[in-house]
C-alpha positions in Angstrom: -19.4 -18.9 15.6 -21.5 -17.2 18.3 -19.9 -14.7 20.7 -21.6 -13.9 24.0 -20.3 -11.0 26.2 -21.3 -10.3 29.7 -20.6 -7.2 31.8 -21.7 -5.9 35.2 -21.8 -2.3 34.3 -22.6 -0.9 37.8 -25.2 1.4 36.3 -25.8 1.5 32.6 -26.4 5.2 32.5 -23.0 5.8 34.1 -21.4 3.2 31.9 -22.8 4.9 28.8 -21.0 8.1 29.8 -17.8 6.1 30.1 -17.9 4.4 26.6 -20.3 1.5 27.0 -21.8 1.9 23.5 -18.4 2.4 21.9 -17.3 -0.9 23.5 -20.5 -2.6 22.5 -20.0 -1.6 18.8 -16.3 -2.6 18.9 -16.8 -5.9 20.6 -19.7 -6.7 18.2 -20.8 -9.8 20.2 -23.9 -11.5 19.0 -25.4 -11.5 22.4 -24.5 -9.1 25.3 -25.7 -9.8 28.8 -25.6 -6.8 31.1 -26.0 -6.8 34.9 -26.6 -4.2 37.5 -28.3 -1.8 35.0 -29.8 0.2 37.9 -32.4 1.6 35.5 -35.9 1.0 34.2 -36.4 1.4 30.4 -38.8 4.3 31.0 -35.8 6.2 32.4 -33.6 5.8 29.4 -33.1 7.8 26.2 -33.2 6.6 22.7 -29.4 5.9 22.8 -30.1 2.8 24.9 -32.4 1.3 22.2 -30.6 2.2 19.1 -27.2 0.5 19.6 -25.4 -1.0 16.6 -22.4 -3.2 16.0 -19.3 -2.2 14.1 -21.0 -2.9 10.8 -24.1 -0.8 11.7 -26.3 -3.8 12.4 -28.9 -3.1 15.1 -29.1 -4.7 18.5 -32.5 -5.4 20.1 -32.6 -4.7 23.8 -34.6 -6.6 26.4 -34.8 -5.6 30.1 -35.7 -7.0 33.5 -35.6 -4.2 36.0 -36.1 -4.1 39.8 -39.2 -2.7 41.3 -37.0 -0.5 43.4 -35.6 2.3 41.1 -31.8 2.6 40.7 -31.2 -1.0 42.0 -30.0 -4.2 40.5 -31.5 -5.1 37.0 -30.3 -7.1 34.0 -30.6 -6.7 30.3 -29.7 -8.5 27.0 -28.6 -6.8 23.8 -28.8 -9.2 20.9 -28.3 -9.2 17.1 -30.1 -12.5 17.0 -33.8 -12.4 17.4 -35.0 -14.5 20.3 -38.2 -16.5 20.1 -39.1 -15.3 23.6 -37.7 -13.8 26.8 -38.6 -14.7 30.3 -37.7 -14.2 34.0 -37.5 -16.9 36.6 -41.2 -16.5 37.4 -40.4 -16.2 41.1 -41.5 -12.9 42.5 -38.7 -12.4 45.2 -36.1 -12.6 42.4 -38.0 -11.0 39.5 -38.9 -8.0 41.7 -35.1 -7.4 41.9 -34.4 -7.9 38.2 -32.1 -10.8 38.8 -32.6 -13.0 35.8 -33.5 -12.7 32.1 -33.3 -15.4 29.5 -33.5 -15.2 25.8 -34.8 -18.3 23.9 -33.0 -19.0 20.6 -34.6 -22.4 20.1 -31.8 -24.9 20.6 -30.0 -22.7 23.1 -31.1 -20.4 25.9 -28.9 -17.5 27.0 -29.5 -16.0 30.4 -28.2 -12.8 31.9 -28.0 -13.3 35.7 -27.1 -11.0 38.6 -26.6 -13.2 41.6 -27.2 -11.5 44.9 -24.5 -10.3 47.2 -24.7 -12.3 50.4 -23.7 -9.1 52.3 -21.8 -8.6 55.6 -22.1 -11.5 58.0 -24.2 -13.4 55.4 -27.2 -11.2 56.0 -28.7 -12.2 52.6 -27.1 -15.6 52.3 -30.4 -17.5 52.5 -31.9 -15.3 49.8 -28.8 -15.8 47.6 -28.8 -19.6 48.0 -32.5 -19.7 47.1 -31.7 -17.7 44.0 -28.8 -20.0 43.2 -31.1 -23.1 43.5 -33.7 -21.5 41.3 -31.2 -20.8 38.6 -30.0 -24.5 38.8 -33.6 -25.7 38.6 -34.2 -23.5 35.5 -31.0 -24.8 33.8 -32.0 -28.4 34.6 -35.4 -27.8 33.0 -33.8 -26.4 29.8 -31.4 -29.3 29.5 -34.2 -31.8 30.2 -35.9 -30.4 27.0 -32.8 -31.4 25.0 -31.5 -27.9 24.7 -28.4 -26.0 25.7 -28.1 -23.2 28.3 -25.5 -20.5 28.8 -25.7 -18.6 32.1 -23.7 -15.4 31.8 -23.3 -12.9 34.5 -22.0 -11.7 37.9 -22.3 -14.8 40.2 -20.9 -12.8 43.1 -18.9 -16.0 44.0 -15.1 -16.5 43.8 -15.2 -20.3 43.6 -11.6 -21.3 44.4 -8.7 -19.8 46.1 -7.1 -18.9 42.8 -10.2 -16.8 42.0 -9.2 -13.9 44.3 -5.9 -12.3 45.4 -6.3 -12.8 49.2 -8.3 -16.0 49.8 -7.2 -16.5 53.4 -8.1 -12.9 54.4 -11.6 -13.2 52.8 -12.9 -16.5 54.3 -15.7 -14.7 56.1 -16.5 -12.2 53.5 -19.4 -12.2 51.1 -18.6 -13.8 47.8 -16.2 -16.3 49.4 -18.4 -17.8 52.1 -18.2 -21.6 52.4 -21.9 -22.0 51.6 -21.5 -20.0 48.3 -18.5 -21.9 47.2 -20.1 -25.2 48.0 -23.1 -24.3 45.9 -20.8 -23.4 43.0 -19.1 -26.8 43.4 -22.5 -28.5 43.4 -23.7 -26.6 40.3 -20.6 -27.6 38.4 -20.8 -31.2 39.5 -24.4 -31.5 38.3 -23.5 -31.1 34.6 -22.4 -27.5 34.1 -19.0 -26.1 33.2 -17.2 -22.9 34.1 -15.9 -22.2 30.6 -13.1 -19.9 31.6 -11.6 -22.3 34.2 -11.8 -25.1 31.6 -9.4 -23.1 29.4 -7.3 -21.8 32.3 -7.1 -24.6 34.9 -5.0 -23.8 37.9 -4.0 -20.3 36.6 -4.2 -17.6 39.2 -4.3 -13.9 38.9 -7.3 -13.8 36.4 -9.9 -11.4 37.8 -13.0 -9.6 36.6 -13.8 -7.3 39.6 -11.7 -4.9 41.6 -12.8 -2.7 44.5 -12.8 1.0 44.0 -10.9 1.4 47.2 -7.1 1.3 47.8 -6.3 1.5 44.0 -7.2 -2.2 43.8 -7.5 -2.3 40.0 -4.3 -0.4 39.5 -2.6 -3.0 41.8 -4.6 -5.9 40.3 -6.0 -6.9 43.7 -9.2 -8.6 42.4 -11.8 -11.3 42.3 -13.1 -13.5 39.5 -16.9 -13.1 40.0 -18.1 -13.1 36.4 -18.8 -16.3 34.5 -20.1 -18.0 31.4 -21.4 -21.4 32.6 -22.7 -23.9 30.0 -24.2 -27.3 30.1 -21.6 -30.0 29.6 -23.0 -31.1 26.3 -22.3 -27.6 24.9 -18.7 -27.4 26.3 -17.1 -29.2 23.4 -18.4 -26.4 21.1 -16.7 -23.7 23.1 -13.7 -22.3 21.2 -12.5 -19.4 23.2 -13.0 -17.5 26.5 -11.5 -14.1 27.5 -11.5 -11.5 30.3 -11.4 -8.0 28.8 -9.3 -6.6 31.7 -8.4 -3.4 29.9 -12.0 -2.4 29.3 -12.9 0.4 31.8 -16.2 1.9 32.8 -17.2 -0.2 35.8 -15.6 -2.0 38.8 -16.1 -5.2 36.7 -14.8 -5.8 33.2 -16.5 -7.8 30.4 -16.0 -11.5 30.0 -16.4 -13.2 26.6 -17.2 -16.7 25.3 -17.3 -18.0 21.8 -18.8 -21.3 20.7 -19.8 -23.0 17.4 -23.5 -23.0 16.8 
């Protein structure tokens, strides 16, 4: 069984002070995808490169950081040694540290931090270009006869059940029609939202809460974090979970387990 965890930590240095490495050890996932690291490896202490699981087995850490310091960035912690890691190979996305994949041979796992489309859709065009680039990369992997897992913060609440107040957010980033349409297209083209497959039609399941108005305390949230897999891998998925009680960020970890 392979367990993949994903967490937008909203700054990995801040998360470390709030128990990130204790959680990492306790969760003991085989692969941990991290988003919004807001750090370059050169800025980090040894603690960030010497993480272990609950049995003391070491994690290797791989990073894709933004050119702009303190912004965006993704990472992968893994107990399984990848054959290679790579970005998308597109400067406008790689310069913001948006995507990092680890190649495990028959399967590729990617940590992805999808852009926020921002107020009035100011970056909607950029976001949709990134979305299409991720889709193209997934299609290329599947065309090679391999599986793909895209784990991360998609910054999209796909359906009305994926946020507390859908009607009030129709013009807000993360719930714009164009974003939701792209997500529908992605899923229709051979990919599965693993969590929704296990919880069809079930509302009130969120992974992000605003820091304002005691939103988390009141459970006023959005489901923005996903593990999406190619349809051929979906029959191997055995469990999915949202670790709602794990604190340390405005997001919480999401987990998927599959036979491999």
